[in-house]
C-alpha angles and dihedrals in degrees: 000000000000123000089247092054091046092050091047091051092049091049091051091051090049092052092046090048091050091050091050090050092049091049091051091049092049089052090052091051091047092049092049093048093049094066122098092236119030125223099227095194090057091047091051091052091051092047092053089077092050135281122252107250096242091053097047097092093054095041094047093050090051100044093046089055094243095115117045120242091234107090093206091061099037102088093044093050093048091049092050094047092048090053090047090055090052090052090051092050091050091048100044110018109030094062133100119263089246087074094052128084120242090255091052092050090050091049093049091050091051091051090049089053094047098047096072088047092056112110090342093182093061112082094207092065091054091069109112093225091053090051091050090052089051090048093052092049094048097044094046091049092048094050091051092048104050094163089077106006115188117338124181108258096045087086089064092053092061096055100079089050091053092052096043096049094042089053088073089066106029132063135206130017115355090227088066096049121115117194088206087073089072128080120249089250094056093047089051092050091050091049091049093050090049092049096050095043090049088051092051092047094049095044088080097045108031091128085070086075106032122098112314088001096249093181092062092043089054093050093048089053091050091050091051091051091047092053090047091054099045101033111021095171091057091046091050092047091052090050091049090051092048092240110160116207088221089067094068109010096056092075091045092061096034092059099024089242092296091132093048101063135052105273095212096060131088087239092076093052092043090052092046090055088064090060093044099058109073102214091052098048113111094213095058 
């Protein structure tokens, strides 16, 4: 047998093995999701190796604590939370500027400026309707979390949620999606899911966005210490060059690396899963 034939055979076996592994993992997910009450620890362990795209919306809602593990309660809770989001939008967003404080007007204007800048290289996010959805989510969250309000970087954190929850309703390549193809009800449901999942995510890291952002400062220090322990020559070289970790790592933690990877790959969603699942998150 030639080397080429041998290599081809090995590659075929690798692909077949990967498919068998994927199939087995999907079966494990399906089995876990079919129970009346989920075991979240088991689901977290399965999700650590990646979540199949079509299961991401369900898994993310569950592991972030937005959807309850009891299947009998799940639909009712989601319906109630989606209506609650609509009430918040009506109360805080759908009002004239005359009913807002000066600080609220300034914050809304900043959000309106940042939304078109969010993932600027992805055509889908340049749709006006998508930007308005992002604006509603961010402003409503900021008003309900006055300790931090809106801080640049939070806009990036919403984008994976938008894509994942829209994927339940849209087919094909994301670059070809048009949010206008969806009903107002479905858009509202997607926004609500994004809002509540963002809230759950930020509950554990709100000090990333309060005054002086102490949470991020703490993580940058931990990263510096980690590099010093595992690669002392690199750490020493950076010190000699006067390179401060804050100069490059601040954005990593501020945006959870969303700006550092290609948005259209599974890598970005796989990485984001690590930040979603509490016992895996490095800042916990």
